[in-house]
C-alpha positions in Angstrom: 7.2 16.6 -7.5 5.6 13.3 -6.8 2.0 13.6 -5.5 0.2 10.9 -3.6 -3.3 10.3 -2.3 -3.7 7.8 0.5 -7.1 6.5 1.1 -7.2 5.4 4.7 -5.7 6.9 7.9 -4.9 3.8 9.9 -1.4 2.6 10.8 -0.4 1.6 7.3 -1.8 4.8 5.8 0.1 6.8 8.4 3.3 4.8 7.8 3.1 5.4 4.0 2.5 9.1 4.6 5.8 9.1 6.5 7.5 7.4 3.6 6.0 10.0 1.2 7.0 12.9 3.5 10.6 11.7 3.5 10.4 11.5 -0.3 9.2 15.1 -0.3 6.0 14.2 -2.1 2.8 16.2 -2.0 0.5 14.2 0.3 -3.3 14.0 0.5 -5.0 11.7 3.0 -8.6 10.7 2.5 -10.4 9.6 5.6 -14.0 9.0 6.6 -14.7 12.6 7.7 -13.0 16.0 7.6 -13.1 16.4 11.4 -9.7 17.2 12.7 -8.0 14.7 15.1 -4.8 14.6 17.2 -1.6 13.7 15.4 -2.5 15.5 12.2 0.5 16.3 10.0 1.1 19.9 8.9 2.5 18.7 5.6 -0.7 16.8 4.6 -3.9 17.9 2.9 -6.8 16.0 4.5 -10.0 15.2 2.8 -13.1 13.0 3.2 -14.4 10.1 1.2 -15.9 11.5 -2.0 -13.4 14.4 -2.3 -11.4 14.6 -5.5 -8.1 12.7 -5.6 -5.2 15.0 -6.2 -2.3 12.5 -6.3 -0.8 10.8 -9.4 -0.2 7.8 -7.1 -3.2 6.5 -5.1 -2.7 4.1 -2.2 -5.6 2.0 -1.1 -4.7 1.8 2.6 -8.0 0.1 3.7 -8.9 -3.5 4.2 -9.5 -5.5 1.1 -13.2 -5.9 2.1 -13.6 -2.1 1.9 -12.5 -2.0 -1.8 -16.1 -2.2 -3.2 -17.3 0.8 -1.2 -14.1 2.8 -2.1 -14.6 2.0 -5.8 -18.2 3.3 -5.6 -16.7 6.7 -5.0 -13.5 6.6 -7.0 -13.5 4.0 -9.8 -13.9 6.6 -12.5 -11.1 8.8 -11.1 -8.6 5.9 -11.0 -8.5 5.3 -14.8 -5.4 7.6 -15.2 -3.8 6.9 -11.8 -1.1 4.5 -10.5 -3.1 2.5 -8.0 -1.0 1.0 -5.2 -2.6 -2.1 -3.6 -1.1 -2.8 -0.1 -3.8 -5.3 1.0 -3.5 -8.8 2.3 -7.0 -10.3 1.9 -7.0 -12.3 5.1 -10.0 -13.7 7.0 -9.0 -12.0 10.3 -11.7 -14.0 12.1 -9.7 -17.2 11.6 -6.3 -16.2 10.2 -6.9 -19.4 8.1 -6.8 -18.4 4.5 -6.7 -15.6 1.9 -10.1 -14.4 0.6 -9.3 -14.5 -3.1 -9.1 -17.5 -5.5 -6.0 -19.6 -5.1 -4.9 -18.8 -8.7 -5.5 -15.0 -8.3 -4.6 -12.2 -5.9 -6.2 -9.1 -4.4 -4.2 -7.0 -6.8 -5.4 -9.0 -9.8 -9.0 -8.9 -8.6 -8.7 -5.1 -8.1 -7.2 -4.6 -11.6 -10.3 -6.3 -13.1 -12.6 -3.8 -11.4 -10.8 -0.7 -12.5 -11.2 1.2 -15.8 -8.8 0.5 -18.7 -5.6 2.5 -18.2 -5.4 2.2 -14.4 -2.0 0.8 -13.5 -2.1 -1.4 -10.4 1.1 -1.9 -8.5 1.3 -4.3 -5.6 3.6 -2.9 -2.9 4.1 -2.5 0.9 1.9 -5.5 1.7 5.0 -7.4 3.0 6.0 -4.5 5.2 4.7 -3.8 8.7 4.1 -0.2 9.4 6.8 0.2 12.0 9.5 -0.8 9.5 8.3 1.8 7.0 8.2 4.5 9.6 11.7 3.8 11.0 13.2 3.0 7.6 15.0 0.0 9.0 14.2 -3.7 9.5 16.5 -4.9 12.3 20.0 -3.6 11.2 19.1 -3.4 7.5 17.4 -0.8 5.4 13.7 -1.7 4.9 13.1 -3.4 1.6 9.8 -2.8 -0.3 8.9 -5.5 -2.8 6.6 -4.5 -5.6 5.0 -6.0 -8.7 3.1 -4.6 -11.7 2.6 -4.8 -15.4 3.2 -1.2 -16.4 6.9 0.0 -16.5 6.2 3.7 -16.0 4.0 2.9 -13.0 6.7 0.8 -11.4 9.3 3.4 -12.0 7.1 6.0 -10.2 6.6 3.7 -7.2 10.3 2.7 -7.1 11.2 6.4 -7.2 8.9 7.2 -4.2 10.4 4.3 -2.2 14.0 5.1 -3.0 13.6 8.9 -2.4 12.4 7.9 1.1 15.7 6.1 1.7 14.2 2.6 1.4 15.3 -0.2 -0.9 12.9 -1.0 -3.8 12.9 -4.4 -5.4 10.9 -5.1 -8.5 9.7 -8.8 -8.3 8.1 -8.9 -11.7 4.6 -8.7 -13.3 1.4 -8.3 -11.4 1.0 -12.0 -11.4 3.7 -12.1 -8.8 1.3 -10.4 -6.4 0.0 -13.8 -5.5 3.4 -14.7 -4.0 3.7 -11.4 -2.3 0.3 -11.8 -0.7 1.3 -15.3 0.6 4.4 -13.7 2.2 2.3 -11.0 3.7 -0.2 -13.6 5.0 2.6 -15.5 6.7 4.1 -12.4 8.2 0.8 -11.3 9.7 0.1 -14.7 11.1 3.5 -14.8 12.7 3.0 -11.4 14.3 -0.5 -12.4 15.5 0.9 -15.5 17.2 3.5 -13.4 18.9 6.4 -15.2 17.1 7.7 -11.8 15.7 7.5 -8.2 16.8 5.6 -5.4 15.1 8.9 -3.9 14.1 10.1 -7.1 12.6 9.7 -8.3 9.0 11.3 -10.2 6.2 14.5 -8.7 4.7 16.1 -9.3 1.4 19.9 -9.1 1.6 21.9 -7.8 -1.4 
């Protein structure tokens, strides 16, 4: 059985938990405290920052700016994990630019900070949470684009996506994360300007 640890309990973390539940994965959600809250899932093991990660797949469902503090707790544990980066490193005060070098990406910057052996896969950053939860984007099945350098890691991520009834499309090596993040940036800006709805998104037709 696939096991997944999701660091972050916001809208995207919750949406990916729903994807994992449909895929019948074992789910751990790491949040800031262990205090219970409304809306907790009965099929999820909850933990607090600092608790051991139990998943073979680890989703960083926190803002890109929070990565340094997350890595303070978990860098050494991520060396043998598939690390799924869903971030769009946007300056949300201006919505003007990405906060990574133009020739890089948040995923590439993350990979440089992790121990050797950690397999970073860029995924879910082009999807709004509502389309993951519903499994549809308009009248089509939600498509999840992903990129990475390690074949086994990409197979694991694609397996999770497809087991949840979504369409998985491999767009190539991790260097393609730069283009994925540009797409995510554009989509978020369009939503912030009210030009699209939260349940909208890009779709890739067969």
